[in-house]
N, C-alpha and C positions, 0 to 999 in steps of 0.2 A: 740139429734139433736136440741132441743129447746134451750138447754144451749149454744151450739155453735152459734146459731143465735143471742141470746141475747148478747153474748160476742162480736160478730162482730159489732152489732149495737152500743154498748157502745164505742168500739174503734173508730169507724167511727166518732162519735160525737167529741171525744177528738182530733182526727186528724184534723177535719175541723176547730175546734177552734184554734188549734196550727198553722195551716197553715196561719191564719190571722195575727199571730205575726211574728216578724222578729228577727234575731239574735239567740243567745243561751239562750233563756229564759227557765225557769223551765217548762213552759207549753209545749214547743216544745220538751224539753228533755224527759219529761214523755211520750209524745205520741210516741217518737222514741223508747223508751224502750219497750213499750207495743207492737209495731209492731215486734220487734225482738223476744219477748217472744211468740207472736202469732205463729210464724213459728215453734217453738219447742213444742207447746202445744199439748198434746195428744187429746184434745177435739176439736182442730181446724179442720174445714171442708175444703174441697178442695176450696170452694169459699173464705174462710178466708185466706188461703195460697196465693191464687192468688192476693187478695187485698193487702196483706203485700208485695208481690214482686213488686207491682206497686208503693207503697208509701215510702218504705225505701230509695230510691235514693233522695227523696225530702228533707230529713233531714241529708244526709250523710256529707255534708261539715261543718255543724254547730258544730259537736261534735267529734273532732279528737280522743278523748279517747275512743269513742265507735265504731270507724271505723272497728277495727279488729273483734269485736263481730258482727257487722252488715254484714260485707262481708262474714263471715262464715255462717250466716243465709241465705244469698243469694246462697251460694254454696250448702247448704243443699236443697234448693228448686230445684236446678239443678239436684239433685239425687233422687228426689221424685219418688214414684212408679207410679204416675199418669202422663201421657204424657203431658196433658195441663198444669199442675203445672210446669213441667220441662221446657216447652217452655216459660212460664212466667219468670222462673228463668234465662233463657238465655238472655231474653230481659232486665232483671234487671241488669245483669252483664254489659251489654253495657251501660245502663244509669248511673251506678256507675262510669264507666270509663270516660264518658262525664263530670260527676260532679267533679271528682278528677283524673287528668291525671297521677298522680303518681302510680295509680293502673292499668294502661293500660297493662304493661308488664306481671304482675302477672295474670290479668284476661285473657290475651291472652293465657297464658300457660294453664289455666283451660279449655278454649274453645278448644284448640288443643287436650287436653285429651278427651274432649267430642265429638271429631270427631268419636270416637268409638261407639257412641250412635246408637243402633240398629244393632250392629255387634257382640254382645257377643254370639249370638247363634252359631257362628262358632267354638268357643273354649269351649263351654259347661259351662260357668259361669252362676250361678243361682242367682236369687234374693232371698230375705228372705222368700218369700212365695213358693219357689221351681219352679217358672215358669221361662223359659228362656226369655231373651230379644228378641224381635222380630224386624224385620226391619221396621223402621219408616222413610220413605223418607221425610215426612214433617218436622219431628224433625231435621233430619240431615241438611235440607236446612236452617233452622233457625240458627243452629250453624255456618254454612258457612257464612251466611249473617252477623252474629255478628263478625266473624273473619275479614271479609272484612272491616267492620266499624272500628275495632281496627287497621287494617292495614293503614287506612287513618289517624288515630289519630297519630300514631308514627311508620312510616314505618321501620326504622332501628331496633327498639326494637322488633317489631312483627316478622319481617323476621328472626331476630336472634333467637327468641324463636322457630320458625318452624325449622330452620336449626339445632338447638340443638337436635331435635328429629330425624333428618336425620343422623347426624354424630354418628357413634357407640361409645359407652362409653368404656373406657379402663378398668374399674373395672369388676370383674367377677360378673355375675348375675346368680341367680338360674333359673331353667328351666321355671317356670311360668313367672318370670319377663322378661326373654329373649323373650318368645313368645309374651307377651304383647307389648314389645317395637318393635319387628319386625313388628307386625300387625299395630301399630301406625305409624311406619316409612312409610310403604306402603301407608297408608291413607294420610299422609302429602305430600308425593311426588306427589300423584295423585291430591291432592288439588292445589298444586303449578303449576302443569302442565296443569290444566283445569280451575277451577273456578277462581283462583287468577291470572292467567297469564296475562290476558288482563289488569287488574288494575295495575299490576306490570310494564308492558311494557309501558303503556300509561301515567301513573301518576308518577311513582317513579323511573324510570331508563332512562327516556328520557327528556333532553339530558343526554348522558353518563357522568359518573364521580360522581354520587351522593353517599351519605353515604350508602343509602339502597342498591344500586347496589354493592358496595364493600363488604358489609356484606354478601349478597346473594352469590356472585361469590366465595369469599374466602372460605366460608363454604362448598359449594357444590363441588368445586374442591378438597377440602380436603377429602370429602367423597368418591371420585372415587376410592381411594386406597383400600377400605374395603368392599364396598357394593357388592351385587349380580350383575351379568352382566345385567340382565333385568332392574334392577333399575338404573344402570349406563347409559344404553341406553336412558331411559326416561329423566334422568337429563341432559345429554349432548344434545340429539337431540331436546327434546321438551321444555326444560327450558333455559339452558345456551345459545344455539345458536339462541334462539328467542329474546334475549336481543339486544337493539340497539348497544351496544359496540362491538358486533361481526358481525354486518352486513357487515363491511369492515375489511380488514386485519389490525390487530394491534398486538403488541407484547404481549398483554394480552391473546390472544388466544393460545400462545405458552405454557402457564401453563397448559391448558387443555390437549394439545397434549402430553406434557412431563409426566403428571400424567397417561395417558393411556399407554404410552410406558414403563414407569417404572414398571407398573404392568404386561404388556405383556412379558417383557423380562425374568421374573422369570421362567415361565414354559419352555421357549425356552432354558434356560441354564441348565435344568435338564438332566442328562444322561439317558434318557428313550429309549425304543426300538422304532422300526419303527412305524410310523403313530400315535405317541402318543402326542407330545407336542402341536401341532397346535389346538387340540380339545378345549383346554381351552383358548388359546391366539387368536383364529380366530376371535371371536366377538370383542375383543379389537382392533385388527389390522384393522378390517373392519370399526370400529368406528373412529379410528385414520385417516384412509383414507378419511372418510366422512368429518372430521373436516378440514384437511389440503388441500385436493385436490378438493373435491366436493363443499364445502362451502367457501373455501379460508379464513378460520378464523385463521389459523396458518401458519407458514412458512413450505412449503414443503421440504425445505432443511434439516430441523430437521428430518423429516420422512425418507428422502432418506438416510441420514447418518445412521439412525438406521437400515435400510435394509442392508446397506453395512457392518455393524458391526455384525449383527446377522443372516441374512438370505441369503446372497449372496454366501456363500460357498457351495460346492458340497455336503459335508457331512450333512450340515444343511437341505438342500432341499431334500436329499434322505431319511431323517427320516420321511417324511410326505407322504401322499397318492398322487397319480398322479393328482387327481382333485384339491387337495389343492395346489400342486405345480403350477398348471396353475393359480389358483386364486392369489397366492402370487406373481408370476412373473407379473401378470396383475397389481397388486398394485404397484409393483416396476416400471413398465413402466408408470403408471399414475403419480407417483411422479416425475419420470424423465421428463415427458412432462410438468408438472406444474413448475418444476425448469427452464426449457427452457423458458417458458413464463415469469417467474419472473425475469430472468436475463435481459430481454429486458427492463423492466421498473425499475430495481433496480439502486441504486447509483453506480458510478464508483468504490467506495471503496469496495463494496461488490461483484462486478462483477467478480473480479479475484478469489475470494473464491468459488463462484458458478461455475466458469469455471473449476476449479480443481476438484470439486465434480462431475460435469457432465462428465469430461474426465475419471475419475476413474470408474464411473458407466458404461460408454460406452466401456471401456476396458474389462469389464466383460460381455459384450453383447453376445459374442460367447458362453460362458458357459450357459447363460440363454436360448439362442436359442437351444443349444444342449439338454438341459434338457427338454425344451418344445417339441422338436422333439421326444425324447424318451418317452414322456408321452402318445402320440397317443390318446389324448382326443380332437377330432376335433369338438369342439363346437364354437359358436360365440365368446366367451371370448378368446379362443385359437387364432383364426385368428386375432381378434382385437389386441391382445397383440403382435403377430408377426408384424403386420403392424406398431404399435407404436414404437417397437424397431428398425425396419428398417428406419423409419422416423428419429429417433434420430441419428442413425449412419450416415445417409445421411446429416443431419444438421451439424454434426461435420465435415464431409468430405468437405462440401462447406465452412464452417466457418474457419476451421483451415488448409485447404488443407491437410487433413489427409489421409495417405495411409493405406488402409485396410490390416490388418495382414492376413497371409495365412490361419490360423485356422478359422477366421471369414468368409473368402471367401468359405472355404470348407463346413461349416455348412449351409450357405445360398444356396449353390448349392444343398444341400439335399432337402431344401424346394422347390427349383425350380423343381427338379425331382419329388417331391411329387405332385406338381400341374400338372405336365405333365402326370404322370402315372395314376392318379385317378381323380374322380369327387367329389368335396367337395363343400358343401354349405357355403355361407357367406365368400367367398374368394375374392370377387371383389376388396376389398381394397388392399390385398396383391398382386393380379395380376396387379393392377394399378401401383404398385411400380416396377414391373418386366417387364410389357408389353410395347411395343413401344407406344409412344405418351401419355401414361397414368400415368406416375409417375416420380418423381424426383430421383429415385435411380438407378435401373438397367433397362435401356431402350433398350430392344431387344425383337424380336418376340418369342413367345413360340413355337418353331419348335421342330421337333423330335430330333435335336441335337443342342440345343441352347448354349452349353457351350463355343463355340468359341467366339461368340459376347459377352457373359457374361464375359469371361476372359479378353477380350479387354477393356471392360468398367472398370473393377476392377483395371487394371494397368494404366488407363488413369488418369493423374493428373489434367486435365482440368475440371473446375466446370461444372456441368450439368446445362442447362438453368433453370431459376426459374419456368417457366411454366411446367417443367417436361416432355418436348417432345423432341424427336430426330429430326434432320433435315432430311427431305426426300431427295432422290436423285435429284428430280427436284429443291428443294431449294438449295442443294449443288452445282448443276451445274450452278446456277445463279451467284455464287460467283467466278467461275473459270475465269482465264484471257481469253481474246478473242483469237479465233483460227487464226493463221497467214493466210494471204490471199493467199500465194503461195502454201499452202498445199491443197491437194484434200479433198473435203467434204466426210465424211463417209456416206455410204448408210445404211439406216435403214433396208433394206432387208438382209444385211450381218450380222446384229447384232443378235446373238442367243437369243432366248426368254427363260425366266425362270419363273416358277410359284412357289411361296412359299408354301411349304407343312406345313401350319400352323395347329396346333392341337387346335381345338375349344373344350372348356369345356361345361358342361351342363349349366353353368350360364354365358357363353360368350355373351356379348351384342354388337351389332354393334354400333360404335361410330358415333354420328351425331352431327355436330357442324355448327351452322348458316344455318341449312337447307341442309347441304351437308353431304352425307355419307362419313365418313373418310376412311372406309375400301375400298370403291370404288375408291376414289381419290388416295389412296396409291397404289391400284392395277395398276393404270396408271403409277405411278412413278416406281413401281417395274418392270413393263414390259420393262423399259429401262436399267435395271441393267444386266450386262453381267455375265454369269456363265457357268459352265461346262454343256455339253449336257448330258441328261439323257440316260442311257444305258438300262433302264427297258422296254422301248417301242420297240416292234418288228417292228412297222411301220416306225420308224424314220430311215432315211438313211443319213449317215454323208456326208456333202458336202466337195468337194475338197478344200484344203486350197489355198487361193490366193497367187500368187507369190508376193514377196515383191517388192514394187515400189519405185524407187529413186526419186530424186528431179525433174528430167525431164521426168518422166514417164517410164524410162528404168528399167528393172529388176536389183535389187541390187545384186552384186556378194556375195555369201556366202563363208564360210570357206571351205566347201567341193569342191565348184566349183573352188575356187582359187587353192586348192591343185591339182585338176584335170587338171588345165591349167599350170602345171609346164613346165619348159623348156625341150626340147628334149634331149635325151642322147647324150653326147659328147659336150654340150655347156660349155663353160668355166665359172668359178665362177665369174670373173669380168664382163663378158657380162651379166650374169643374174642379177647381182647387179645393173648395169646401167639400165637395162630394168625396174626393179622394181622402182627405183627412178624416171625414166622418167614417168612411169605411175602415180606415186603419184603426181608429179608436174602438169601433165595434169589434173588430177582430181581436184586439188586445183584451177587451173585456171578456170576451167569450172563450179565450184561450186559457186552459187550465195551467199550462207551464210555458212561459214565454221562451225559454232557452231550448226547448225540445224541437227536433226536426222530424219530419216524416221518416219512417223507418227505411223506406226504399229510396229516399232522395227525390229531388225534383227532376222533371223531364218534360220536354215539349213534344215528344213523340206521341202521336195519337190524340193530342189535345184538341186539334182542329175538328176531328170527326165527333169527339165527345161534345164539343161546344155547339156544333151544328144541330145535334139531336136535342140539346136543351133549348135552343133558340128557334125551333122550327116555327113557332107562332109569331115571332117578332118580325118587324119590317126588314126586308132584305136590304143590306148595306152593300157598299162596294166590295166586290169579291176578291180583289187583289190587295196585297199588303201595301203597295205604293198608293193605291186609291184610298185606303183607310188612313194612311199617314197624311194624305192631302186634306182629307176631311178634318183631321185634327188641327193641322197647321193653317188652314184657310177658313176661319170662322165665317167670313162674308159669303163664301160659296161661289164667288165669281172667278176663282182660279187665278186671281192676280198674284196672290202670295206664292202659290206653287210655281207660277211662271217666273216670278222674280228670282226664286231660289234656284230653279233649274238654269 
């Protein structure tokens, strides 16, 4: 112990004398050699090694021929058994890099390797004395600080060194080397995503386009093809998408998306049994959805084209579980919605390509809805997906005046019946697309038999209003032409009343707009709509039908009454013809407007009883229709004509 102390005192004296000199003098050279030898001396104490770590960087630039020997001495200090000596060695590495920048890259590589400090206990590596390395948070923190300082010295070089540890090597490694590299890779990825991320984003990648950014992005995107799924998620979500270059959409984000899709399509193309392929591709597809749809960092058209190529077929979707089918179709609908939004703000040159892609996807909507219906997984994702697909169909219908195909109409009817027959949660969005006033797609009430109004809307080529509401009878009546003044006013008492038998679901909400209950207001409108009388009530008594009234308030002759008023037997054919023409001329002369028709139309119901009351004083004719026809067709009255015809 005394010898080591004496040696340290002697070296300190020589170092202090050499420090007063400048340049590459022999005095400075000798002091520099003694510091290097002190590190490797078996008699050196911990204090002596710590002193050497602090003094070696002071002489490093003066003697290039001794640089290699000096840096190896510093590296030995970083591997010392004493934690304090190792920490002094880490700081010495940083000081050497400050003194000579050409050593920055190599020293950064050493520091990256030293991220494993305190983590050897997990793999069972032993020191020379047989003790395992223990976790030293303080020591690891010093290594990270040293790495951040090197990152500020040369960002592209240091980021390149870190990424070299992330990208897998092509050569074969033995089991020990492979485990060591995998452990180190995980530590580097964690360091980039946590401790170094703020420095990288604020100092070295903003504004976008720096050399450091290009190095980091190119290497990490390359690593997506081989790394574990958990590591890929950290790289994409926490590192790449945090960079300023991906805050808004640019074509650079397409490279991330393509790397994810290239890896995801491999298991999708394997001829596996049911429920197999999506287990390995699911995380990659979810990550691709996050990049293109949620973060808008890549083009959703690329993602939608991938879905069309690999996941839109019936066979492809049937190979996965029902829950996975719902998730995949929800991703497809999300990409479809993102492409709709992108087409609005895209250039005219790319709009036509997007339009074709959207049309191709919407053409397959009937298949997607049918598979969704068969899954019977009625969760919020299910109903949100149905709503998105219906919105996309309606957007194309309004944009391109598209007529819905029959198979699409059929499957949407199934969803309509599903909503009517059962109570489902989280269906308000879908009901808003089907219910009156509440959506831009199928605007009709959910009644016990809504298919008639449903079919009418499907065959209607007129675009539905943008606000998604149907016109009420009151609003429609305001647009009708004015009633002619000569026609009698209809009586409200004679109009039959009708109540809509609307089926309300458990999550049915009354619509209130501007403080007015929409359902109450529409009930007033519905009370004016004419309909058939209900036969279910025993208390309702049918009212007698009014006799048709002509232009002057006189009963209008019906077909049956005219047949009953045929000429008597024996009248000549020419006489009957003259009477008919005379009656027509008189009717035309007395009619104020020839083109007007009775308000309530013509009807033969009740005409026979009305005619009998008017002709109570006349001679009784044949009571049956056949007899009256015989009297007209047999003027002779002997029945010969009728018998011949029969």
